[in-house]
PDB file of N, CA, C and O in Angstrom:
ATOM      1  N   MET A   1     184.661 -98.160 -91.046  1.00  0.00           N
ATOM      2  CA  MET A   1     185.567 -97.021 -91.035  1.00  0.00           C
ATOM      3  C   MET A   1     186.613 -97.226 -89.944  1.00  0.00           C
ATOM      4  O   MET A   1     186.278 -97.514 -88.794  1.00  0.00           O
ATOM      5  N   HIS A   2     187.853 -97.077 -90.308  1.00  0.00           N
ATOM      6  CA  HIS A   2     188.958 -97.206 -89.361  1.00  0.00           C
ATOM      7  C   HIS A   2     189.759 -95.914 -89.357  1.00  0.00           C
ATOM      8  O   HIS A   2     189.926 -95.270 -90.392  1.00  0.00           O
ATOM      9  N   SER A   3     190.242 -95.552 -88.204  1.00  0.00           N
ATOM     10  CA  SER A   3     191.178 -94.436 -88.046  1.00  0.00           C
ATOM     11  C   SER A   3     192.261 -94.924 -87.109  1.00  0.00           C
ATOM     12  O   SER A   3     192.032 -95.839 -86.318  1.00  0.00           O
ATOM     13  N   SER A   4     193.425 -94.332 -87.185  1.00  0.00           N
ATOM     14  CA  SER A   4     194.474 -94.710 -86.245  1.00  0.00           C
ATOM     15  C   SER A   4     195.320 -93.501 -85.906  1.00  0.00           C
ATOM     16  O   SER A   4     195.366 -92.526 -86.655  1.00  0.00           O
ATOM     17  N   LEU A   5     195.985 -93.577 -84.770  1.00  0.00           N
ATOM     18  CA  LEU A   5     196.918 -92.544 -84.356  1.00  0.00           C
ATOM     19  C   LEU A   5     197.883 -93.143 -83.362  1.00  0.00           C
ATOM     20  O   LEU A   5     197.617 -94.194 -82.778  1.00  0.00           O
ATOM     21  N   LEU A   6     199.006 -92.473 -83.169  1.00  0.00           N
ATOM     22  CA  LEU A   6     199.965 -92.891 -82.161  1.00  0.00           C
ATOM     23  C   LEU A   6     199.613 -92.140 -80.890  1.00  0.00           C
ATOM     24  O   LEU A   6     199.610 -90.909 -80.874  1.00  0.00           O
ATOM     25  N   ALA A   7     199.316 -92.871 -79.826  1.00  0.00           N
ATOM     26  CA  ALA A   7     198.878 -92.240 -78.584  1.00  0.00           C
ATOM     27  C   ALA A   7     199.828 -92.553 -77.455  1.00  0.00           C
ATOM     28  O   ALA A   7     200.263 -93.692 -77.288  1.00  0.00           O
ATOM     29  N   SER A   8     200.146 -91.539 -76.686  1.00  0.00           N
ATOM     30  CA  SER A   8     200.896 -91.737 -75.460  1.00  0.00           C
ATOM     31  C   SER A   8     199.883 -92.109 -74.387  1.00  0.00           C
ATOM     32  O   SER A   8     199.048 -91.293 -73.997  1.00  0.00           O
ATOM     33  N   LEU A   9     199.963 -93.330 -73.922  1.00  0.00           N
ATOM     34  CA  LEU A   9     198.998 -93.773 -72.921  1.00  0.00           C
ATOM     35  C   LEU A   9     199.431 -93.370 -71.520  1.00  0.00           C
ATOM     36  O   LEU A   9     198.860 -93.831 -70.531  1.00  0.00           O
ATOM     37  N   MET A  10     200.431 -92.518 -71.439  1.00  0.00           N
ATOM     38  CA  MET A  10     200.800 -91.960 -70.145  1.00  0.00           C
ATOM     39  C   MET A  10     199.960 -90.713 -69.863  1.00  0.00           C
ATOM     40  O   MET A  10     200.037 -90.142 -68.775  1.00  0.00           O
ATOM     41  N   GLN A  11     199.168 -90.299 -70.833  1.00  0.00           N
ATOM     42  CA  GLN A  11     198.223 -89.200 -70.638  1.00  0.00           C
ATOM     43  C   GLN A  11     196.884 -89.822 -70.277  1.00  0.00           C
ATOM     44  O   GLN A  11     196.581 -90.939 -70.697  1.00  0.00           O
ATOM     45  N   ASP A  12     196.088 -89.110 -69.504  1.00  0.00           N
ATOM     46  CA  ASP A  12     194.842 -89.722 -69.056  1.00  0.00           C
ATOM     47  C   ASP A  12     193.733 -89.656 -70.100  1.00  0.00           C
ATOM     48  O   ASP A  12     192.698 -90.299 -69.928  1.00  0.00           O
ATOM     49  N   GLU A  13     193.919 -88.902 -71.168  1.00  0.00           N
ATOM     50  CA  GLU A  13     192.892 -88.835 -72.196  1.00  0.00           C
ATOM     51  C   GLU A  13     193.493 -89.190 -73.550  1.00  0.00           C
ATOM     52  O   GLU A  13     194.569 -88.715 -73.911  1.00  0.00           O
ATOM     53  N   ILE A  14     192.785 -90.028 -74.287  1.00  0.00           N
ATOM     54  CA  ILE A  14     193.197 -90.419 -75.632  1.00  0.00           C
ATOM     55  C   ILE A  14     192.288 -89.687 -76.605  1.00  0.00           C
ATOM     56  O   ILE A  14     191.069 -89.854 -76.564  1.00  0.00           O
ATOM     57  N   SER A  15     192.868 -88.882 -77.475  1.00  0.00           N
ATOM     58  CA  SER A  15     192.074 -88.139 -78.459  1.00  0.00           C
ATOM     59  C   SER A  15     191.454 -89.098 -79.466  1.00  0.00           C
ATOM     60  O   SER A  15     192.069 -90.084 -79.872  1.00  0.00           O
ATOM     61  N   VAL A  16     190.225 -88.788 -79.860  1.00  0.00           N
ATOM     62  CA  VAL A  16     189.508 -89.602 -80.845  1.00  0.00           C
ATOM     63  C   VAL A  16     189.298 -88.735 -82.087  1.00  0.00           C
ATOM     64  O   VAL A  16     188.818 -87.607 -81.973  1.00  0.00           O
ATOM     65  N   PRO A  17     189.651 -89.245 -83.272  1.00  0.00           N
ATOM     66  CA  PRO A  17     189.498 -88.461 -84.500  1.00  0.00           C
ATOM     67  C   PRO A  17     188.048 -88.006 -84.724  1.00  0.00           C
ATOM     68  O   PRO A  17     187.108 -88.777 -84.531  1.00  0.00           O
ATOM     69  N   THR A  18     187.887 -86.752 -85.130  1.00  0.00           N
ATOM     70  CA  THR A  18     186.566 -86.158 -85.344  1.00  0.00           C
ATOM     71  C   THR A  18     185.720 -86.975 -86.311  1.00  0.00           C
ATOM     72  O   THR A  18     184.532 -87.183 -86.068  1.00  0.00           O
ATOM     73  N   GLU A  19     186.319 -87.440 -87.407  1.00  0.00           N
ATOM     74  CA  GLU A  19     185.560 -88.204 -88.399  1.00  0.00           C
ATOM     75  C   GLU A  19     184.984 -89.480 -87.799  1.00  0.00           C
ATOM     76  O   GLU A  19     183.874 -89.888 -88.141  1.00  0.00           O
ATOM     77  N   PHE A  20     185.740 -90.108 -86.904  1.00  0.00           N
ATOM     78  CA  PHE A  20     185.285 -91.328 -86.245  1.00  0.00           C
ATOM     79  C   PHE A  20     184.090 -91.032 -85.346  1.00  0.00           C
ATOM     80  O   PHE A  20     183.098 -91.761 -85.356  1.00  0.00           O
ATOM     81  N   VAL A  21     184.194 -89.953 -84.567  1.00  0.00           N
ATOM     82  CA  VAL A  21     183.092 -89.572 -83.679  1.00  0.00           C
ATOM     83  C   VAL A  21     181.845 -89.232 -84.486  1.00  0.00           C
ATOM     84  O   VAL A  21     180.744 -89.664 -84.145  1.00  0.00           O
ATOM     85  N   GLU A  22     182.016 -88.462 -85.548  1.00  0.00           N
ATOM     86  CA  GLU A  22     180.860 -88.077 -86.367  1.00  0.00           C
ATOM     87  C   GLU A  22     180.163 -89.298 -86.947  1.00  0.00           C
ATOM     88  O   GLU A  22     178.934 -89.329 -87.021  1.00  0.00           O
ATOM     89  N   ARG A  23     180.920 -90.296 -87.356  1.00  0.00           N
ATOM     90  CA  ARG A  23     180.330 -91.510 -87.942  1.00  0.00           C
ATOM     91  C   ARG A  23     179.543 -92.318 -86.916  1.00  0.00           C
ATOM     92  O   ARG A  23     178.495 -92.874 -87.242  1.00  0.00           O
ATOM     93  N   TRP A  24     180.036 -92.389 -85.674  1.00  0.00           N
ATOM     94  CA  TRP A  24     179.457 -93.292 -84.681  1.00  0.00           C
ATOM     95  C   TRP A  24     178.753 -92.608 -83.513  1.00  0.00           C
ATOM     96  O   TRP A  24     178.311 -93.299 -82.595  1.00  0.00           O
ATOM     97  N   GLN A  25     178.629 -91.292 -83.507  1.00  0.00           N
ATOM     98  CA  GLN A  25     178.119 -90.607 -82.314  1.00  0.00           C
ATOM     99  C   GLN A  25     176.723 -91.043 -81.912  1.00  0.00           C
ATOM    100  O   GLN A  25     176.449 -91.137 -80.715  1.00  0.00           O
ATOM    101  N   ASP A  26     175.832 -91.314 -82.847  1.00  0.00           N
ATOM    102  CA  ASP A  26     174.483 -91.762 -82.482  1.00  0.00           C
ATOM    103  C   ASP A  26     174.523 -93.107 -81.772  1.00  0.00           C
ATOM    104  O   ASP A  26     173.799 -93.314 -80.798  1.00  0.00           O
ATOM    105  N   ASP A  27     175.357 -94.020 -82.248  1.00  0.00           N
ATOM    106  CA  ASP A  27     175.483 -95.327 -81.593  1.00  0.00           C
ATOM    107  C   ASP A  27     176.124 -95.197 -80.213  1.00  0.00           C
ATOM    108  O   ASP A  27     175.690 -95.849 -79.263  1.00  0.00           O
ATOM    109  N   PHE A  28     177.161 -94.352 -80.099  1.00  0.00           N
ATOM    110  CA  PHE A  28     177.790 -94.132 -78.795  1.00  0.00           C
ATOM    111  C   PHE A  28     176.774 -93.575 -77.801  1.00  0.00           C
ATOM    112  O   PHE A  28     176.716 -94.025 -76.657  1.00  0.00           O
ATOM    113  N   ALA A  29     175.982 -92.610 -78.226  1.00  0.00           N
ATOM    114  CA  ALA A  29     174.991 -91.987 -77.338  1.00  0.00           C
ATOM    115  C   ALA A  29     173.920 -92.993 -76.916  1.00  0.00           C
ATOM    116  O   ALA A  29     173.416 -92.937 -75.794  1.00  0.00           O
ATOM    117  N   ARG A  30     173.583 -93.893 -77.801  1.00  0.00           N
ATOM    118  CA  ARG A  30     172.534 -94.879 -77.512  1.00  0.00           C
ATOM    119  C   ARG A  30     173.025 -96.000 -76.596  1.00  0.00           C
ATOM    120  O   ARG A  30     172.268 -96.464 -75.743  1.00  0.00           O
ATOM    121  N   THR A  31     174.272 -96.443 -76.752  1.00  0.00           N
ATOM    122  CA  THR A  31     174.748 -97.591 -75.976  1.00  0.00           C
ATOM    123  C   THR A  31     175.406 -97.206 -74.653  1.00  0.00           C
ATOM    124  O   THR A  31     175.401 -98.001 -73.713  1.00  0.00           O
ATOM    125  N   HIS A  32     175.966 -96.014 -74.563  1.00  0.00           N
ATOM    126  CA  HIS A  32     176.581 -95.476 -73.341  1.00  0.00           C
ATOM    127  C   HIS A  32     177.899 -96.128 -72.936  1.00  0.00           C
ATOM    128  O   HIS A  32     178.595 -95.596 -72.072  1.00  0.00           O
ATOM    129  N   TYR A  33     178.258 -97.243 -73.519  1.00  0.00           N
ATOM    130  CA  TYR A  33     179.552 -97.836 -73.208  1.00  0.00           C
ATOM    131  C   TYR A  33     180.037 -98.654 -74.400  1.00  0.00           C
ATOM    132  O   TYR A  33     179.268 -99.005 -75.295  1.00  0.00           O
ATOM    133  N   GLY A  34     181.313 -98.940 -74.385  1.00  0.00           N
ATOM    134  CA  GLY A  34     181.920 -99.770 -75.414  1.00  0.00           C
ATOM    135  C   GLY A  34     183.080-100.533 -74.793  1.00  0.00           C
ATOM    136  O   GLY A  34     183.314-100.453 -73.587  1.00  0.00           O
ATOM    137  N   TRP A  35     183.779-101.246 -75.597  1.00  0.00           N
ATOM    138  CA  TRP A  35     184.891-102.060 -75.110  1.00  0.00           C
ATOM    139  C   TRP A  35     186.137-101.758 -75.913  1.00  0.00           C
ATOM    140  O   TRP A  35     186.072-101.541 -77.122  1.00  0.00           O
ATOM    141  N   ILE A  36     187.266-101.746 -75.237  1.00  0.00           N
ATOM    142  CA  ILE A  36     188.559-101.641 -75.893  1.00  0.00           C
ATOM    143  C   ILE A  36     189.209-103.012 -75.784  1.00  0.00           C
ATOM    144  O   ILE A  36     189.220-103.622 -74.715  1.00  0.00           O
ATOM    145  N   LYS A  37     189.751-103.489 -76.897  1.00  0.00           N
ATOM    146  CA  LYS A  37     190.435-104.781 -76.916  1.00  0.00           C
ATOM    147  C   LYS A  37     191.918-104.531 -77.118  1.00  0.00           C
ATOM    148  O   LYS A  37     192.310-103.827 -78.049  1.00  0.00           O
ATOM    149  N   ASP A  38     192.737-105.098 -76.262  1.00  0.00           N
ATOM    150  CA  ASP A  38     194.183-104.941 -76.416  1.00  0.00           C
ATOM    151  C   ASP A  38     194.737-106.081 -77.288  1.00  0.00           C
ATOM    152  O   ASP A  38     193.991-106.991 -77.650  1.00  0.00           O
ATOM    153  N   PRO A  39     196.026-106.041 -77.625  1.00  0.00           N
ATOM    154  CA  PRO A  39     196.589-107.040 -78.542  1.00  0.00           C
ATOM    155  C   PRO A  39     196.490-108.500 -78.079  1.00  0.00           C
ATOM    156  O   PRO A  39     196.559-109.408 -78.908  1.00  0.00           O
ATOM    157  N   VAL A  40     196.333-108.737 -76.790  1.00  0.00           N
ATOM    158  CA  VAL A  40     196.202-110.125 -76.314  1.00  0.00           C
ATOM    159  C   VAL A  40     194.758-110.464 -75.935  1.00  0.00           C
ATOM    160  O   VAL A  40     194.502-111.389 -75.165  1.00  0.00           O
ATOM    161  N   ASP A  41     193.825-109.692 -76.493  1.00  0.00           N
ATOM    162  CA  ASP A  41     192.381-109.940 -76.357  1.00  0.00           C
ATOM    163  C   ASP A  41     191.812-109.737 -74.957  1.00  0.00           C
ATOM    164  O   ASP A  41     190.806-110.355 -74.608  1.00  0.00           O
ATOM    165  N   ASN A  42     192.439-108.879 -74.147  1.00  0.00           N
ATOM    166  CA  ASN A  42     191.787-108.424 -72.923  1.00  0.00           C
ATOM    167  C   ASN A  42     190.771-107.361 -73.336  1.00  0.00           C
ATOM    168  O   ASN A  42     191.038-106.572 -74.243  1.00  0.00           O
ATOM    169  N   PHE A  43     189.631-107.333 -72.692  1.00  0.00           N
ATOM    170  CA  PHE A  43     188.620-106.337 -72.993  1.00  0.00           C
ATOM    171  C   PHE A  43     188.443-105.421 -71.793  1.00  0.00           C
ATOM    172  O   PHE A  43     188.356-105.883 -70.656  1.00  0.00           O
ATOM    173  N   ILE A  44     188.390-104.118 -72.054  1.00  0.00           N
ATOM    174  CA  ILE A  44     188.231-103.108 -71.014  1.00  0.00           C
ATOM    175  C   ILE A  44     186.992-102.292 -71.362  1.00  0.00           C
ATOM    176  O   ILE A  44     186.906-101.729 -72.453  1.00  0.00           O
ATOM    177  N   ARG A  45     186.034-102.225 -70.444  1.00  0.00           N
ATOM    178  CA  ARG A  45     184.802-101.473 -70.696  1.00  0.00           C
ATOM    179  C   ARG A  45     185.053 -99.985 -70.481  1.00  0.00           C
ATOM    180  O   ARG A  45     185.686 -99.585 -69.504  1.00  0.00           O
ATOM    181  N   ILE A  46     184.544 -99.164 -71.414  1.00  0.00           N
ATOM    182  CA  ILE A  46     184.682 -97.715 -71.287  1.00  0.00           C
ATOM    183  C   ILE A  46     183.336 -97.027 -71.463  1.00  0.00           C
ATOM    184  O   ILE A  46     182.451 -97.523 -72.161  1.00  0.00           O
ATOM    185  N   ASP A  47     183.202 -95.892 -70.827  1.00  0.00           N
ATOM    186  CA  ASP A  47     182.034 -95.029 -70.965  1.00  0.00           C
ATOM    187  C   ASP A  47     182.229 -94.210 -72.238  1.00  0.00           C
ATOM    188  O   ASP A  47     183.274 -93.583 -72.412  1.00  0.00           O
ATOM    189  N   THR A  48     181.236 -94.206 -73.132  1.00  0.00           N
ATOM    190  CA  THR A  48     181.388 -93.501 -74.416  1.00  0.00           C
ATOM    191  C   THR A  48     180.879 -92.061 -74.387  1.00  0.00           C
ATOM    192  O   THR A  48     180.972 -91.370 -75.401  1.00  0.00           O
ATOM    193  N   SER A  49     180.347 -91.586 -73.267  1.00  0.00           N
ATOM    194  CA  SER A  49     179.770 -90.236 -73.246  1.00  0.00           C
ATOM    195  C   SER A  49     180.805 -89.149 -73.537  1.00  0.00           C
ATOM    196  O   SER A  49     180.487 -88.167 -74.208  1.00  0.00           O
ATOM    197  N   ARG A  50     182.023 -89.304 -73.052  1.00  0.00           N
ATOM    198  CA  ARG A  50     183.036 -88.275 -73.311  1.00  0.00           C
ATOM    199  C   ARG A  50     183.566 -88.351 -74.737  1.00  0.00           C
ATOM    200  O   ARG A  50     184.109 -87.372 -75.250  1.00  0.00           O
ATOM    201  N   ILE A  51     183.416 -89.499 -75.378  1.00  0.00           N
ATOM    202  CA  ILE A  51     183.794 -89.588 -76.787  1.00  0.00           C
ATOM    203  C   ILE A  51     182.895 -88.671 -77.597  1.00  0.00           C
ATOM    204  O   ILE A  51     183.371 -87.935 -78.461  1.00  0.00           O
ATOM    205  N   VAL A  52     181.603 -88.713 -77.324  1.00  0.00           N
ATOM    206  CA  VAL A  52     180.630 -87.900 -78.059  1.00  0.00           C
ATOM    207  C   VAL A  52     180.800 -86.417 -77.742  1.00  0.00           C
ATOM    208  O   VAL A  52     180.785 -85.586 -78.650  1.00  0.00           O
ATOM    209  N   ILE A  53     180.958 -86.083 -76.483  1.00  0.00           N
ATOM    210  CA  ILE A  53     180.983 -84.681 -76.053  1.00  0.00           C
ATOM    211  C   ILE A  53     182.345 -84.023 -76.293  1.00  0.00           C
ATOM    212  O   ILE A  53     182.414 -82.910 -76.814  1.00  0.00           O
ATOM    213  N   GLU A  54     183.428 -84.711 -75.913  1.00  0.00           N
ATOM    214  CA  GLU A  54     184.759 -84.097 -75.931  1.00  0.00           C
ATOM    215  C   GLU A  54     185.747 -84.730 -76.906  1.00  0.00           C
ATOM    216  O   GLU A  54     186.874 -84.251 -77.030  1.00  0.00           O
ATOM    217  N   HIS A  55     185.352 -85.784 -77.594  1.00  0.00           N
ATOM    218  CA  HIS A  55     186.217 -86.510 -78.531  1.00  0.00           C
ATOM    219  C   HIS A  55     187.444 -87.085 -77.833  1.00  0.00           C
ATOM    220  O   HIS A  55     188.544 -87.057 -78.386  1.00  0.00           O
ATOM    221  N   VAL A  56     187.263 -87.603 -76.634  1.00  0.00           N
ATOM    222  CA  VAL A  56     188.351 -88.255 -75.904  1.00  0.00           C
ATOM    223  C   VAL A  56     187.849 -89.540 -75.248  1.00  0.00           C
ATOM    224  O   VAL A  56     186.672 -89.679 -74.915  1.00  0.00           O
ATOM    225  N   ILE A  57     188.780 -90.466 -75.078  1.00  0.00           N
ATOM    226  CA  ILE A  57     188.537 -91.654 -74.258  1.00  0.00           C
ATOM    227  C   ILE A  57     189.285 -91.411 -72.957  1.00  0.00           C
ATOM    228  O   ILE A  57     190.508 -91.267 -72.969  1.00  0.00           O
ATOM    229  N   PRO A  58     188.577 -91.362 -71.836  1.00  0.00           N
ATOM    230  CA  PRO A  58     189.258 -91.142 -70.563  1.00  0.00           C
ATOM    231  C   PRO A  58     189.958 -92.411 -70.088  1.00  0.00           C
ATOM    232  O   PRO A  58     189.635 -93.516 -70.524  1.00  0.00           O
ATOM    233  N   GLY A  59     190.914 -92.234 -69.194  1.00  0.00           N
ATOM    234  CA  GLY A  59     191.531 -93.378 -68.537  1.00  0.00           C
ATOM    235  C   GLY A  59     192.713 -93.983 -69.256  1.00  0.00           C
ATOM    236  O   GLY A  59     192.973 -95.178 -69.110  1.00  0.00           O
ATOM    237  N   GLY A  60     193.444 -93.188 -70.036  1.00  0.00           N
ATOM    238  CA  GLY A  60     194.608 -93.719 -70.741  1.00  0.00           C
ATOM    239  C   GLY A  60     195.630 -94.340 -69.814  1.00  0.00           C
ATOM    240  O   GLY A  60     196.224 -95.364 -70.151  1.00  0.00           O
ATOM    241  N   VAL A  61     195.848 -93.746 -68.658  1.00  0.00           N
ATOM    242  CA  VAL A  61     196.823 -94.282 -67.704  1.00  0.00           C
ATOM    243  C   VAL A  61     196.345 -95.631 -67.179  1.00  0.00           C
ATOM    244  O   VAL A  61     197.126 -96.580 -67.105  1.00  0.00           O
ATOM    245  N   ALA A  62     195.069 -95.724 -66.813  1.00  0.00           N
ATOM    246  CA  ALA A  62     194.521 -96.987 -66.325  1.00  0.00           C
ATOM    247  C   ALA A  62     194.574 -98.065 -67.407  1.00  0.00           C
ATOM    248  O   ALA A  62     194.877 -99.223 -67.123  1.00  0.00           O
ATOM    249  N   LEU A  63     194.275 -97.674 -68.656  1.00  0.00           N
ATOM    250  CA  LEU A  63     194.355 -98.629 -69.765  1.00  0.00           C
ATOM    251  C   LEU A  63     195.780 -99.142 -69.942  1.00  0.00           C
ATOM    252  O   LEU A  63     195.995-100.339 -70.136  1.00  0.00           O
ATOM    253  N   SER A  64     196.753 -98.234 -69.874  1.00  0.00           N
ATOM    254  CA  SER A  64     198.139 -98.657 -70.071  1.00  0.00           C
ATOM    255  C   SER A  64     198.582 -99.607 -68.953  1.00  0.00           C
ATOM    256  O   SER A  64     199.303-100.571 -69.211  1.00  0.00           O
ATOM    257  N   LEU A  65     198.161 -99.343 -67.734  1.00  0.00           N
ATOM    258  CA  LEU A  65     198.508-100.225 -66.618  1.00  0.00           C
ATOM    259  C   LEU A  65     197.839-101.583 -66.773  1.00  0.00           C
ATOM    260  O   LEU A  65     198.481-102.615 -66.576  1.00  0.00           O
ATOM    261  N   HIS A  66     196.558-101.595 -67.123  1.00  0.00           N
ATOM    262  CA  HIS A  66     195.803-102.840 -67.275  1.00  0.00           C
ATOM    263  C   HIS A  66     196.389-103.702 -68.396  1.00  0.00           C
ATOM    264  O   HIS A  66     196.476-104.923 -68.265  1.00  0.00           O
ATOM    265  N   CYS A  67     196.787-103.063 -69.492  1.00  0.00           N
ATOM    266  CA  CYS A  67     197.278-103.788 -70.659  1.00  0.00           C
ATOM    267  C   CYS A  67     198.786-104.016 -70.638  1.00  0.00           C
ATOM    268  O   CYS A  67     199.318-104.750 -71.471  1.00  0.00           O
ATOM    269  N   GLY A  68     199.475-103.388 -69.686  1.00  0.00           N
ATOM    270  CA  GLY A  68     200.913-103.574 -69.577  1.00  0.00           C
ATOM    271  C   GLY A  68     201.739-102.788 -70.579  1.00  0.00           C
ATOM    272  O   GLY A  68     202.884-103.147 -70.850  1.00  0.00           O
ATOM    273  N   PHE A  69     201.171-101.708 -71.141  1.00  0.00           N
ATOM    274  CA  PHE A  69     201.911-100.888 -72.098  1.00  0.00           C
ATOM    275  C   PHE A  69     202.933-100.031 -71.369  1.00  0.00           C
ATOM    276  O   PHE A  69     202.649 -99.465 -70.313  1.00  0.00           O
ATOM    277  N   LYS A  70     204.115 -99.945 -71.940  1.00  0.00           N
ATOM    278  CA  LYS A  70     205.172 -99.142 -71.330  1.00  0.00           C
ATOM    279  C   LYS A  70     205.615 -97.991 -72.226  1.00  0.00           C
ATOM    280  O   LYS A  70     206.419 -97.160 -71.805  1.00  0.00           O
ATOM    281  N   ALA A  71     205.104 -97.929 -73.458  1.00  0.00           N
ATOM    282  CA  ALA A  71     205.479 -96.881 -74.405  1.00  0.00           C
ATOM    283  C   ALA A  71     204.243 -96.483 -75.207  1.00  0.00           C
ATOM    284  O   ALA A  71     203.185 -97.103 -75.101  1.00  0.00           O
ATOM    285  N   ALA A  72     204.403 -95.438 -76.008  1.00  0.00           N
ATOM    286  CA  ALA A  72     203.300 -94.993 -76.865  1.00  0.00           C
ATOM    287  C   ALA A  72     202.836 -96.157 -77.739  1.00  0.00           C
ATOM    288  O   ALA A  72     203.638 -96.994 -78.153  1.00  0.00           O
ATOM    289  N   GLN A  73     201.552 -96.198 -78.010  1.00  0.00           N
ATOM    290  CA  GLN A  73     200.961 -97.280 -78.787  1.00  0.00           C
ATOM    291  C   GLN A  73     200.198 -96.729 -79.977  1.00  0.00           C
ATOM    292  O   GLN A  73     199.647 -95.630 -79.913  1.00  0.00           O
ATOM    293  N   LYS A  74     200.165 -97.486 -81.059  1.00  0.00           N
ATOM    294  CA  LYS A  74     199.314 -97.144 -82.186  1.00  0.00           C
ATOM    295  C   LYS A  74     197.898 -97.566 -81.797  1.00  0.00           C
ATOM    296  O   LYS A  74     197.649 -98.732 -81.492  1.00  0.00           O
ATOM    297  N   VAL A  75     196.987 -96.617 -81.813  1.00  0.00           N
ATOM    298  CA  VAL A  75     195.602 -96.885 -81.449  1.00  0.00           C
ATOM    299  C   VAL A  75     194.792 -96.939 -82.734  1.00  0.00           C
ATOM    300  O   VAL A  75     194.800 -95.989 -83.518  1.00  0.00           O
ATOM    301  N   ILE A  76     194.101 -98.038 -82.951  1.00  0.00           N
ATOM    302  CA  ILE A  76     193.250 -98.197 -84.127  1.00  0.00           C
ATOM    303  C   ILE A  76     191.806 -98.074 -83.670  1.00  0.00           C
ATOM    304  O   ILE A  76     191.354 -98.822 -82.804  1.00  0.00           O
ATOM    305  N   PHE A  77     191.089 -97.129 -84.254  1.00  0.00           N
ATOM    306  CA  PHE A  77     189.694 -96.908 -83.912  1.00  0.00           C
ATOM    307  C   PHE A  77     188.834 -97.675 -84.899  1.00  0.00           C
ATOM    308  O   PHE A  77     188.786 -97.345 -86.084  1.00  0.00           O
ATOM    309  N   CYS A  78     188.165 -98.685 -84.412  1.00  0.00           N
ATOM    310  CA  CYS A  78     187.272 -99.502 -85.235  1.00  0.00           C
ATOM    311  C   CYS A  78     186.106 -99.878 -84.342  1.00  0.00           C
ATOM    312  O   CYS A  78     186.266-100.654 -83.400  1.00  0.00           O
ATOM    313  N   TYR A  79     184.942 -99.337 -84.630  1.00  0.00           N
ATOM    314  CA  TYR A  79     183.776 -99.605 -83.790  1.00  0.00           C
ATOM    315  C   TYR A  79     182.869-100.584 -84.488  1.00  0.00           C
ATOM    316  O   TYR A  79     182.521-100.406 -85.656  1.00  0.00           O
ATOM    317  N   GLN A  80     182.485-101.625 -83.767  1.00  0.00           N
ATOM    318  CA  GLN A  80     181.566-102.629 -84.293  1.00  0.00           C
ATOM    319  C   GLN A  80     180.429-102.788 -83.310  1.00  0.00           C
ATOM    320  O   GLN A  80     180.660-102.851 -82.102  1.00  0.00           O
ATOM    321  N   LEU A  81     179.215-102.854 -83.800  1.00  0.00           N
ATOM    322  CA  LEU A  81     178.063-103.117 -82.941  1.00  0.00           C
ATOM    323  C   LEU A  81     178.028-104.617 -82.696  1.00  0.00           C
ATOM    324  O   LEU A  81     177.425-105.380 -83.450  1.00  0.00           O
ATOM    325  N   TYR A  82     178.692-105.013 -81.621  1.00  0.00           N
ATOM    326  CA  TYR A  82     178.856-106.424 -81.319  1.00  0.00           C
ATOM    327  C   TYR A  82     178.672-106.643 -79.832  1.00  0.00           C
ATOM    328  O   TYR A  82     179.518-106.228 -79.040  1.00  0.00           O
ATOM    329  N   HIS A  83     177.614-107.268 -79.446  1.00  0.00           N
ATOM    330  CA  HIS A  83     177.295-107.507 -78.029  1.00  0.00           C
ATOM    331  C   HIS A  83     177.314-106.238 -77.205  1.00  0.00           C
ATOM    332  O   HIS A  83     177.660-106.279 -76.024  1.00  0.00           O
ATOM    333  N   ASN A  84     176.955-105.123 -77.789  1.00  0.00           N
ATOM    334  CA  ASN A  84     176.917-103.857 -77.058  1.00  0.00           C
ATOM    335  C   ASN A  84     175.515-103.604 -76.615  1.00  0.00           C
ATOM    336  O   ASN A  84     175.243-102.588 -75.977  1.00  0.00           O
TER     337      ASN A  84
END
């Protein structure tokens, strides 16, 4: 299951689509963390607890700085149980 949205990474929280959370919430709760991959294959570890509780990924500003984003980005939500 994939979802996408245009996100302003100048905000500290990135909204996560409800359908995505509902599909993966048990896995998020069990693993406690996941990884975000940027377009040049940098990986950033994130805590998944707020995804389950509040449907947000915290740290949008830190992600944008780490990845070098300067404008809003299309965020594709695709969760895979891979080395988690």
